[in-house]
Structure formats: C-alpha cells, structure tokens
SERO-4910 file (N, C-alpha, C, O; in steps of 0.05 Angstrom, whole numbers):
BEGIN
 pado doro    nc1    nc2    nc3   cac1   cac2   cac3    cc1    cc2    cc3    oc1    oc2    oc3
  Unk    A     17    -23      0      0      0      0     20     25      1     39     27     17
  Unk    A     12     44    -17     29     66    -20     11     91    -12    -13     91    -15
  Unk    A     25    112     -3     13    138      7     -3    150    -18    -25    159    -14
  Unk    A      9    149    -43     -4    161    -68    -31    150    -70    -51    164    -73
  Unk    A    -32    121    -68    -59    107    -73    -79    117    -52   -103    119    -59
  Unk    A    -72    124    -26    -90    133     -7    -97    163    -12   -120    171     -6
  Unk    A    -79    178    -23    -88    206    -28   -105    206    -52   -122    224    -55
  Unk    A   -102    186    -69   -121    186    -93   -149    180    -83   -168    188    -96
  Unk    A   -153    167    -61   -178    161    -49   -189    184    -33   -211    181    -21
  Unk    A   -175    207    -32   -182    233    -18   -182    230     11   -200    241     24
  Unk    A   -162    216     23   -161    214     50   -144    234     62   -124    242     50
  Unk    A   -150    244     87   -132    264     98   -104    253    106   -101    229    108
  Unk    A    -85    270    110    -59    262    119    -59    246    145    -45    227    148
  Unk    A    -77    256    164    -79    241    188    -88    213    187    -78    195    200
  Unk    A   -109    210    168   -120    184    163    -99    165    148    -96    142    154
  Unk    A    -86    178    131    -64    163    116    -43    153    134    -35    130    131
  Unk    A    -34    170    153    -14    164    171    -24    140    190     -9    121    196
  Unk    A    -49    141    199    -58    118    217    -59     92    200    -52     71    209
  Unk    A    -69     95    176    -70     71    159    -41     60    154    -37     36    151
  Unk    A    -23     78    152      6     67    146     17     54    171     31     34    168
  Unk    A     11     64    195     20     54    221      9     26    223     24      7    229
  Unk    A    -17     22    219    -29     -6    219    -19    -25    198    -17    -49    203
  Unk    A    -12    -14    174     -2    -31    153     26    -39    162     33    -62    158
  Unk    A     42    -21    175     70    -28    183     69    -50    203     86    -68    202
  Unk    A     50    -49    223     49    -68    244     41    -94    232     53   -114    239
  Unk    A     21    -96    213     14   -120    199     38   -131    184     41   -156    183
  Unk    A     53   -115    172     76   -125    155     96   -140    177    104   -163    174
  Unk    A    103   -124    197    121   -136    217    113   -161    228    128   -180    230
  Unk    A     87   -162    235     76   -188    247     78   -210    225     84   -233    233
  Unk    A     74   -205    200     76   -224    179    106   -233    176    113   -256    171
  Unk    A    123   -214    178    154   -221    178    161   -241    199    175   -260    194
  Unk    A    151   -234    224    157   -251    246    145   -279    244    159   -299    250
  Unk    A    121   -281    234    109   -304    229    123   -321    205    125   -346    206
  Unk    A    132   -306    186    147   -321    166    175   -332    175    184   -353    166
  Unk    A    188   -315    193    213   -323    204    209   -349    222    224   -368    220
  Unk    A    188   -349    238    182   -372    255    175   -396    238    184   -418    245
  Unk    A    160   -391    216    154   -413    200    180   -426    187    182   -450    185
  Unk    A    198   -408    179    223   -416    165    241   -433    187    253   -454    181
  Unk    A    240   -423    210    255   -437    230    243   -465    236    258   -485    239
  Unk    A    217   -465    238    203   -491    242    209   -511    219    213   -535    222
  Unk    A    209   -499    194    213   -516    171    242   -526    171    247   -549    162
  Unk    A    261   -511    180    289   -520    182    292   -541    202    306   -560    197
  Unk    A    279   -539    227    280   -560    248    267   -584    237    278   -605    240
  Unk    A    244   -581    223    232   -605    212    248   -620    192    248   -645    191
  Unk    A    262   -603    176    282   -616    156    302   -631    169    307   -655    164
  Unk    A    315   -618    189    337   -632    205    327   -656    218    341   -676    219
  Unk    A    303   -656    230    293   -680    243    288   -703    222    294   -727    226
  Unk    A    277   -694    200    272   -713    178    297   -725    169    298   -750    164
  Unk    A    318   -709    166    344   -721    156    355   -741    176    365   -763    169
  Unk    A    352   -734    204    362   -753    226    345   -779    224    357   -800    225
  Unk    A    318   -776    221    302   -798    219    308   -817    197    307   -841    200
  Unk    A    314   -805    174    322   -820    151    349   -834    154    354   -855    143
  Unk    A    367   -821    168    392   -834    174    388   -858    193    400   -880    189
  Unk    A    371   -853    211    367   -877    233    353   -900    216    360   -923    221
  Unk    A    335   -895    200    321   -914    186    342   -929    167    340   -953    164
  Unk    A    360   -915    155    379   -928    139    399   -947    157    409   -968    150
  Unk    A    402   -935    181    421   -951    200    407   -977    210    419   -997    215
  Unk    A    380   -973    214    365   -998    220    364  -1017    198    367  -1041    203
  Unk    A    362  -1009    174    362  -1027    151    387  -1041    149    387  -1063    139
  Unk    A    409  -1030    157    437  -1044    155    440  -1062    179    457  -1080    179
  Unk    A    424  -1059    200    428  -1077    226    421  -1105    219    404  -1112    203
  Unk    A    436  -1121    235    430  -1148    235    415  -1157    259    425  -1163    281
  Unk    A    386  -1158    253    368  -1163    275    373  -1190    289    369  -1191    313
  Unk    A    382  -1209    278    389  -1234    290    411  -1232    312    410  -1244    333
  Unk    A    431  -1215    304    453  -1211    323    445  -1195    345    454  -1200    367
  Unk    A    425  -1174    342    414  -1159    362    398  -1177    381    400  -1175    405
  Unk    A    382  -1194    369    367  -1212    388    386  -1229    403    382  -1232    427
  Unk    A    407  -1242    390    427  -1258    405    440  -1242    428    444  -1252    450
  Unk    A    447  -1217    421    461  -1200    443    440  -1198    467    447  -1201    490
  Unk    A    415  -1192    460    396  -1189    481    393  -1213    498    392  -1212    522
  Unk    A    391  -1234    484    389  -1261    497    415  -1266    515    413  -1275    538
  Unk    A    437  -1259    505    463  -1263    520    461  -1246    547    466  -1256    569
  Unk    A    453  -1222    544    451  -1202    568    430  -1215    587    436  -1217    611
  Unk    A    407  -1224    576    388  -1235    593    399  -1259    609    394  -1261    633
  Unk    A    414  -1278    595    426  -1299    610    447  -1288    632    447  -1297    655
  Unk    A    463  -1270    624    482  -1257    643    468  -1247    668    477  -1252    690
  Unk    A    445  -1232    664    429  -1222    684    418  -1243    702    421  -1241    727
  Unk    A    405  -1265    690    395  -1287    706    418  -1302    722    413  -1311    744
  Unk    A    441  -1304    710    464  -1317    725    472  -1299    746    478  -1310    767
  Unk    A    475  -1273    744    483  -1255    765    462  -1254    788    469  -1252    811
  Unk    A    436  -1256    780    415  -1258    799    416  -1285    815    411  -1285    839
  Unk    A    422  -1306    803    425  -1332    815    450  -1332    835    449  -1343    856
  Unk    A    471  -1319    827    496  -1319    841    490  -1302    866    497  -1311    888
  Unk    A    477  -1280    863    470  -1261    885    451  -1276    905    456  -1274    930
  Unk    A    431  -1290    895    414  -1305    915    431  -1326    930    428  -1329    954
  Unk    A    449  -1340    917    465  -1363    928    482  -1349    950    485  -1359    972
  Unk    A    494  -1325    944    513  -1313    965    496  -1301    987    505  -1301   1010
  Unk    A    473  -1292    982    455  -1281   1004    447  -1305   1020    446  -1303   1045
  Unk    A    440  -1328   1009    432  -1353   1026    456  -1361   1042    453  -1369   1065
  Unk    A    479  -1360   1030    503  -1369   1044    508  -1350   1069    513  -1358   1091
  Unk    A    507  -1327   1063    511  -1306   1085    493  -1311   1107    501  -1311   1131
  Unk    A    466  -1315   1100    445  -1317   1121    452  -1344   1134    450  -1344   1159
  Unk    A    458  -1366   1122    465  -1391   1134    488  -1386   1154    486  -1395   1177
  Unk    A    510  -1373   1147    532  -1368   1164    525  -1352   1186    535  -1357   1208
  Unk    A    508  -1332   1183    500  -1316   1205    486  -1332   1224    493  -1332   1248
  Unk    A    466  -1347   1216    450  -1363   1234    468  -1385   1249    464  -1389   1273
  Unk    A    486  -1397   1235    506  -1416   1247    523  -1401   1267    526  -1412   1288
  Unk    A    534  -1379   1262    550  -1364   1281    534  -1358   1306    544  -1360   1328
  Unk    A    508  -1350   1302    493  -1343   1325    487  -1367   1343    487  -1366   1367
  Unk    A    482  -1390   1329    476  -1417   1343    503  -1425   1358    501  -1433   1381
  Unk    A    527  -1422   1345    551  -1430   1359    557  -1413   1382    568  -1424   1401
  Unk    A    551  -1387   1381    555  -1369   1402    537  -1378   1427    545  -1376   1450
  Unk    A    513  -1387   1419    493  -1397   1440    505  -1423   1451    500  -1428   1475
  Unk    A    519  -1439   1438    530  -1463   1447    557  -1459   1462    570  -1479   1469
  Unk    A    566  -1435   1467    589  -1427   1482    614  -1439   1471    630  -1452   1484
  Unk    A    616  -1434   1444    641  -1444   1430    663  -1423   1433    658  -1399   1430
  Unk    A    686  -1431   1441    709  -1413   1445    722  -1405   1417    730  -1382   1413
  Unk    A    723  -1424   1398    734  -1417   1372    715  -1428   1351    716  -1452   1345
  Unk    A    698  -1411   1341    678  -1419   1322    691  -1429   1294    680  -1447   1281
  Unk    A    713  -1417   1287    725  -1428   1262    734  -1456   1265    731  -1471   1246
  Unk    A    746  -1464   1287    753  -1491   1291    729  -1510   1291    729  -1532   1279
  Unk    A    709  -1502   1304    685  -1519   1308    672  -1522   1280    663  -1543   1272
  Unk    A    672  -1500   1265    659  -1503   1240    675  -1523   1221    662  -1537   1205
  Unk    A    701  -1524   1224    716  -1543   1208    710  -1573   1217    715  -1592   1202
  Unk    A    700  -1575   1239    691  -1603   1249    662  -1609   1243    654  -1632   1247
  Unk    A    647  -1589   1234    618  -1594   1228    613  -1602   1200    628  -1594   1182
  Unk    A    593  -1618   1195    583  -1627   1169    562  -1605   1160    538  -1608   1164
  Unk    A    571  -1586   1148    552  -1561   1141    528  -1569   1123    506  -1558   1124
  Unk    A    533  -1589   1106    513  -1597   1088    489  -1610   1104    466  -1606   1096
  Unk    A    495  -1624   1127    474  -1636   1143    460  -1617   1158    440  -1625   1170
  Unk    A    468  -1591   1159    455  -1570   1174    435  -1553   1157    424  -1533   1167
  Unk    A    432  -1562   1132    413  -1547   1114    392  -1567   1105    395  -1592   1102
  Unk    A    369  -1551   1101    344  -1566   1089    349  -1567   1059    370  -1560   1049
  Unk    A    327  -1576   1044    329  -1576   1014    332  -1551   1002    343  -1549    980
  Unk    A    323  -1529   1016    324  -1502   1004    348  -1487   1015    351  -1463   1012
  Unk    A    367  -1501   1029    391  -1489   1041    389  -1473   1063    407  -1458   1069
  Unk    A    364  -1476   1078    358  -1462   1103    373  -1476   1125    377  -1500   1123
  Unk    A    381  -1461   1146    395  -1471   1170    374  -1487   1188    352  -1477   1194
  Unk    A    381  -1510   1197    365  -1525   1214    379  -1529   1241    396  -1547   1243
  Unk    A    373  -1513   1262    385  -1514   1287    386  -1540   1302    404  -1546   1317
  Unk    A    365  -1556   1298    362  -1581   1311    385  -1600   1304    395  -1616   1321
  Unk    A    392  -1599   1278    414  -1616   1270    439  -1608   1280    457  -1625   1282
  Unk    A    443  -1582   1287    470  -1574   1298    474  -1585   1326    496  -1591   1334
  Unk    A    451  -1587   1341    455  -1599   1371    467  -1624   1372    483  -1629   1390
  Unk    A    461  -1643   1352    473  -1670   1355    503  -1668   1346    518  -1684   1357
  Unk    A    511  -1653   1329    537  -1649   1320    554  -1637   1340    578  -1644   1344
  Unk    A    541  -1617   1355    556  -1603   1376    563  -1623   1399    585  -1623   1410
  Unk    A    544  -1639   1406    546  -1657   1427    570  -1678   1423    585  -1685   1441
  Unk    A    571  -1688   1397    590  -1704   1388    619  -1690   1390    639  -1702   1399
  Unk    A    620  -1666   1381    647  -1650   1383    655  -1646   1411    679  -1646   1417
  Unk    A    634  -1641   1431    639  -1634   1458    651  -1658   1470    669  -1655   1487
  Unk    A    643  -1684   1463    655  -1707   1475    683  -1712   1465    699  -1723   1480
  Unk    A    690  -1704   1440    715  -1708   1429    736  -1686   1434    760  -1691   1437
  Unk    A    725  -1662   1436    743  -1639   1439    730  -1615   1457    724  -1593   1448
  Unk    A    726  -1624   1483    712  -1605   1500    727  -1579   1506    715  -1560   1516
  Unk    A    751  -1577   1499    769  -1553   1503    759  -1532   1485    767  -1509   1490
  Unk    A    742  -1537   1462    734  -1517   1444    708  -1502   1456    698  -1484   1443
  Unk    A    699  -1511   1479    676  -1498   1489    681  -1488   1515    697  -1499   1530
  Unk    A    666  -1467   1522    668  -1454   1550    654  -1474   1570    634  -1487   1564
  Unk    A    667  -1476   1593    657  -1493   1615    632  -1479   1627    630  -1455   1628
  Unk    A    612  -1497   1635    591  -1486   1651    598  -1481   1681    585  -1466   1696
  Unk    A    621  -1494   1689    631  -1490   1718    641  -1462   1722    654  -1451   1705
  Unk    A    635  -1450   1746    646  -1425   1751    676  -1425   1749    689  -1446   1753
  Unk    A    690  -1402   1743    719  -1404   1744    729  -1402   1771    715  -1391   1789
  Unk    A    753  -1413   1776    764  -1414   1805    769  -1384   1813    775  -1367   1797
  Unk    A    765  -1379   1839    767  -1352   1848    798  -1345   1846    816  -1363   1848
  Unk    A    804  -1319   1840    831  -1310   1839    836  -1298   1868    819  -1285   1880
  Unk    A    861  -1305   1876    870  -1294   1902    886  -1268   1895    905  -1269   1880
  Unk    A    877  -1247   1907    891  -1221   1903    907  -1217   1928    898  -1222   1951
  Unk    A    933  -1207   1923    951  -1202   1945    958  -1174   1942    956  -1163   1921
  Unk    A    967  -1163   1965    978  -1135   1966   1007  -1136   1958   1019  -1156   1952
  Unk    A   1018  -1113   1959   1047  -1109   1952   1066  -1127   1971   1087  -1136   1963
  Unk    A   1057  -1131   1994   1074  -1148   2012   1062  -1176   2013   1063  -1189   2034
  Unk    A   1052  -1187   1991   1042  -1215   1987   1022  -1223   2009   1021  -1246   2015
  Unk    A   1007  -1207   2021    987  -1214   2040    960  -1215   2024    953  -1196   2009
  Unk    A    946  -1236   2027    918  -1237   2016    901  -1213   2023    901  -1204   2046
  Unk    A    886  -1204   2004    867  -1181   2009    839  -1192   2005    834  -1204   1983
  Unk    A    821  -1190   2023    793  -1202   2020    773  -1179   2022    778  -1158   2033
  Unk    A    749  -1185   2013    725  -1171   2017    727  -1143   2014    736  -1134   1993
  Unk    A    720  -1125   2033    719  -1097   2033    748  -1086   2029    752  -1065   2016
  Unk    A    768  -1099   2040    795  -1091   2040    802  -1092   2009    815  -1073   1999
  Unk    A    795  -1113   1994    801  -1114   1967    789  -1089   1950    803  -1077   1934
  Unk    A    764  -1083   1955    749  -1061   1942    765  -1034   1948    771  -1019   1929
  Unk    A    770  -1030   1973    783  -1005   1982    811  -1004   1968    819   -984   1958
  Unk    A    826  -1027   1968    852  -1024   1957    850  -1019   1925    866  -1005   1913
  Unk    A    830  -1032   1913    827  -1028   1884    821   -998   1879    831   -987   1860
  Unk    A    804   -986   1894    796   -957   1891    820   -939   1895    822   -920   1880
  Unk    A    838   -945   1914    860   -930   1919    883   -937   1902    903   -923   1905
  Unk    A    882   -956   1884    901   -961   1864    925   -976   1877    947   -975   1865
  Unk    A    922   -988   1900    944  -1001   1913    958  -1021   1895    945  -1033   1878
  Unk    A    984  -1025   1898    998  -1045   1881    990  -1073   1888   1003  -1086   1904
  Unk    A    967  -1083   1876    956  -1108   1880    967  -1125   1858    973  -1113   1837
  Unk    A    970  -1152   1859    978  -1172   1839    960  -1194   1844    950  -1197   1866
  Unk    A    956  -1211   1822    939  -1235   1825    957  -1260   1821    977  -1260   1807
  Unk    A    948  -1281   1834    963  -1307   1829    947  -1327   1815    957  -1349   1810
***
C-alpha cells in the first residue's frame, strides 16, 4: 500500500498516517510469522534427515545378532541374579550358624565349623536347621571339650597386696579404689 494510492482516495494526511502505521504493524507481524515458519521448517528438515539416517542404520542392522546379544545379556542377568541369591543364602546360613555356635558357648567358632558337616545342617532349600546342629555339637564336645566354655564357674583369684598378703572382701574393694599395688596369683 502506497501513500499516493491513499491520497487518490481523498483521505486526509492524518488518516493516511494511521493507515500506514497499521499496515506497518501487519507487515512486521507477517515477517515474524514467516521467520518462525522458516525456523520450524528448518527444524523439521533436520529431524527428517536424522530420522532417514536412523532408518538407513536400522536397515543395515543385523536383527538376529541384536536378538542374540539381548539373549546373552538376559542370560548374564539371570546368572548374576542366581549368584546373588546363592551368596545371600550363604551369608544368611553363616550368620545363623555363628549365632547358634555363640549360643553353644564355642570358644573358637572357626575350629568348630571345620569339624561340622555343614551340608547336614541345611534343608532342601539351603535353610539352616538348628536341631541338626545340636547332635553334631554334642559329638564334638565329647571329642574336643576344650573348644567350648565350661559351665562350671571359674576358680576364684587370690589377690595379694604389695607385701604378698591376701586381700579379701571390703579391703580388696578399698585397695582397688586406691590403686594399691595389687597382684593376682
């Protein structure tokens, strides 16, 4: 739209100016819309090019080898899961066995474990069976009672003072509190 065309319509200068401002705004809006559309078109072209490249890559892929690789990974996962469950069951068994051995007043659990038949202490699922431990412990106690703490109270210790005189009862307590030079025999 030109100013001369508007003057030919016998419009005033003020009216022509207002029309030109409105026309300028419309032109700018159309330029912005065209620029946005061009940017969208370029983005779409880039996406289409990438998609076509991926399609060509897929065409060149060996589907059977991908399936085999997926099956291999699945087998590795299943084996790792099985190994984990086995280790977890072993840890649980060992923990329960250690607790039971502590309850049996074992002095050296490692030595007693070496004498146990661990396979006999498990059920079909690998769970610990405490009742089976009792019979094995009794047998080991008869053969090697030194591996277990005695139920008898320990013999009393005789405490002597620095001059080798026995200290008894309250005198012992007083001497200990005062840090007297006491020795045990």
